[in-house]
C-alpha positions in Angstrom: 71.0 -7.1 37.7 69.1 -10.2 38.8 69.0 -8.9 42.3 67.5 -5.5 41.2 64.6 -7.4 39.3 63.9 -9.5 42.4 63.8 -6.4 44.6 61.4 -4.6 42.2 59.0 -7.5 42.1 58.9 -7.9 45.8 57.8 -4.3 46.4 54.1 -3.9 47.2 52.0 -2.1 44.6 51.2 1.4 45.6 47.5 2.3 45.7 46.7 5.4 43.9 44.6 7.7 45.8 42.0 9.2 43.5 40.9 12.7 43.7 37.2 13.3 44.1 37.1 14.5 40.5 38.7 11.3 39.3 36.4 9.2 41.4 33.4 11.0 39.9 34.7 10.5 36.4 35.2 6.8 37.1 31.6 6.4 38.3 30.4 8.4 35.3 32.4 6.1 33.0 30.9 3.0 34.7 27.4 4.4 34.2 28.2 5.1 30.5 29.6 1.6 30.1 26.4 0.1 31.6 24.2 2.2 29.3 26.4 1.2 26.3 26.0 -2.5 27.2 22.2 -2.0 27.5 22.1 -0.3 24.1 24.2 -3.0 22.5 22.0 -5.8 24.0 18.9 -4.0 22.7 20.4 -3.5 19.3 21.4 -7.2 19.1 17.9 -8.2 20.1 16.3 -5.8 17.5 18.6 -7.1 14.8 17.6 -10.7 15.6 14.0 -9.7 15.6 14.5 -8.1 12.2 16.2 -11.1 10.7 13.5 -13.4 12.0 10.8 -11.1 10.6 12.5 -11.1 7.2 12.5 -14.9 7.3 8.8 -15.0 8.2 8.0 -12.6 5.4 9.9 -14.8 2.9 8.2 -17.9 4.2 4.8 -16.2 3.9 5.6 -15.1 0.4 6.6 -18.6 -0.6 3.5 -20.1 1.0 1.3 -17.6 -0.9 3.0 -18.4 -4.2 2.6 -22.1 -3.6 -1.1 -21.6 -2.7 -1.8 -19.5 -5.8 0.0 -21.9 -8.2 -1.7 -24.9 -6.6 -5.1 -23.3 -6.7 -4.7 -22.3 -10.4 -3.5 -25.8 -11.3 -6.4 -27.4 -9.5 -8.8 -25.1 -11.4 -7.1 -25.9 -14.7 -7.2 -29.7 -14.3 -10.9 -30.2 -15.4 -10.1 -28.3 -18.6 -6.9 -30.3 -19.1 -8.8 -33.6 -18.7 -11.6 -32.6 -21.0 -9.1 -31.5 -23.7 -7.1 -34.7 -23.3 -10.3 -36.8 -23.6 -11.5 -34.8 -26.7 -8.1 -35.4 -28.4 -8.2 -39.1 -27.6 -11.6 -39.4 -29.1 -10.8 -37.3 -32.2 -11.7 -39.3 -35.4 -8.6 -40.4 -37.4 -9.7 -38.5 -40.5 -9.9 -35.3 -38.5 -6.6 -35.9 -36.7 -4.8 -36.0 -40.1 -6.1 -32.6 -41.2 -4.2 -29.4 -40.6 -6.7 -28.6 -37.8 -6.1 -32.0 -36.2 -2.4 -31.6 -36.4 -2.7 -28.1 -34.8 -4.7 -29.6 -32.0 -2.0 -32.3 -31.5 0.5 -29.4 -31.1 -1.7 -27.7 -28.6 -2.1 -31.0 -26.7 1.7 -31.4 -26.6 2.1 -27.8 -25.4 -0.5 -28.4 -22.7 1.2 -31.7 -21.6 4.6 -29.9 -21.5 3.2 -27.1 -19.4 1.7 -29.5 -16.9 4.9 -31.5 -16.7 7.0 -28.3 -16.2 4.5 -27.2 -13.5 5.2 -30.6 -11.7 1.8 -32.1 -12.3 1.9 -35.9 -13.1 -0.9 -38.4 -13.5 -1.0 -41.1 -10.9 -0.9 -44.7 -12.2 -3.2 -46.7 -9.9 -4.7 -49.3 -12.1 -4.0 -52.9 -11.0 -2.3 -51.7 -7.8 -3.4 -52.5 -4.2 -5.8 -49.9 -2.7 -3.9 -47.5 -0.4 -6.2 -45.5 1.9 -3.5 -42.8 2.2 -3.6 -42.0 -1.5 -6.8 -43.4 -3.0 -10.5 -42.9 -2.4 -12.8 -45.9 -2.9 -16.2 -45.1 -4.4 -17.3 -48.6 -5.0 -16.5 -52.3 -5.0 -17.3 -54.9 -7.6 -16.3 -58.3 -8.8 -13.8 -58.2 -11.6 -15.1 -59.1 -15.1 -13.1 -61.5 -17.2 -13.1 -60.0 -20.7 -12.3 -63.5 -22.2 -15.8 -64.7 -21.5 -18.1 -64.2 -24.5 -21.2 -63.7 -22.4 -19.7 -60.9 -20.4 -20.9 -62.4 -17.1 -19.0 -61.5 -14.0 -16.5 -64.1 -13.1 -13.8 -63.9 -10.5 -10.4 -63.5 -12.1 -7.3 -64.1 -10.2 -7.4 -60.5 -8.9 -6.7 -60.0 -5.2 -9.4 -58.2 -3.2 -8.8 -54.5 -2.7 -7.0 -54.3 -6.0 -7.9 -51.2 -8.1 -9.9 -52.4 -11.1 -11.4 -49.1 -12.3 -10.5 -45.4 -12.1 -13.5 -43.1 -11.8 -11.5 -39.9 -11.5 -7.8 -39.6 -12.4 -5.4 -38.7 -9.5 -2.5 -36.3 -9.9 0.7 -35.5 -8.0 2.3 -32.1 -7.8 6.1 -32.3 -7.5 5.7 -36.0 -6.3 3.2 -35.2 -3.6 -0.5 -36.2 -3.8 -2.4 -33.3 -5.4 -5.7 -34.7 -6.5 -6.9 -38.0 -4.9 -7.9 -40.6 -7.4 -11.5 -42.0 -7.0 -11.4 -45.8 -7.7 -13.4 -48.9 -7.7 -11.7 -52.0 -6.1 -12.2 -55.7 -6.4 -14.3 -57.5 -3.9 
């Protein structure tokens, strides 16, 4: 039996002689295979283009939403600041009335809204001036409030330390949103 297998494996393969019809069919099959490969490559390219376009549309949509929200919040900030200032300066006798208590509720709602939107006030007072986050609008010598005459005296405040806030700065989701305008120590 082992000898028969050895004899079979040693025999040369016979070449099939194709008829002209079979040869024509083989050529036609090869052409069809090339076309199918071209179509498959084109389809894969189109699919990748479609996926990339979908990603671009989503990115543009997100950018537009961020722009709209940012723009709205920036427009709302002056009203927010004016309202907060009015509440801070409300006389105590008015604050204890039902109207004053209602205004306190509105103030809390406004603060909660801004917090939920990601807006936070920047705390810059007493910190070193940072040109990447602060805008200097002036320099002056610090005033020591302990002197009765109110004359300017140099306290032990380092130069370039923020001593006054002209305009409040805000962050939006931790990133600088409105640059604070400050006055720094000479």
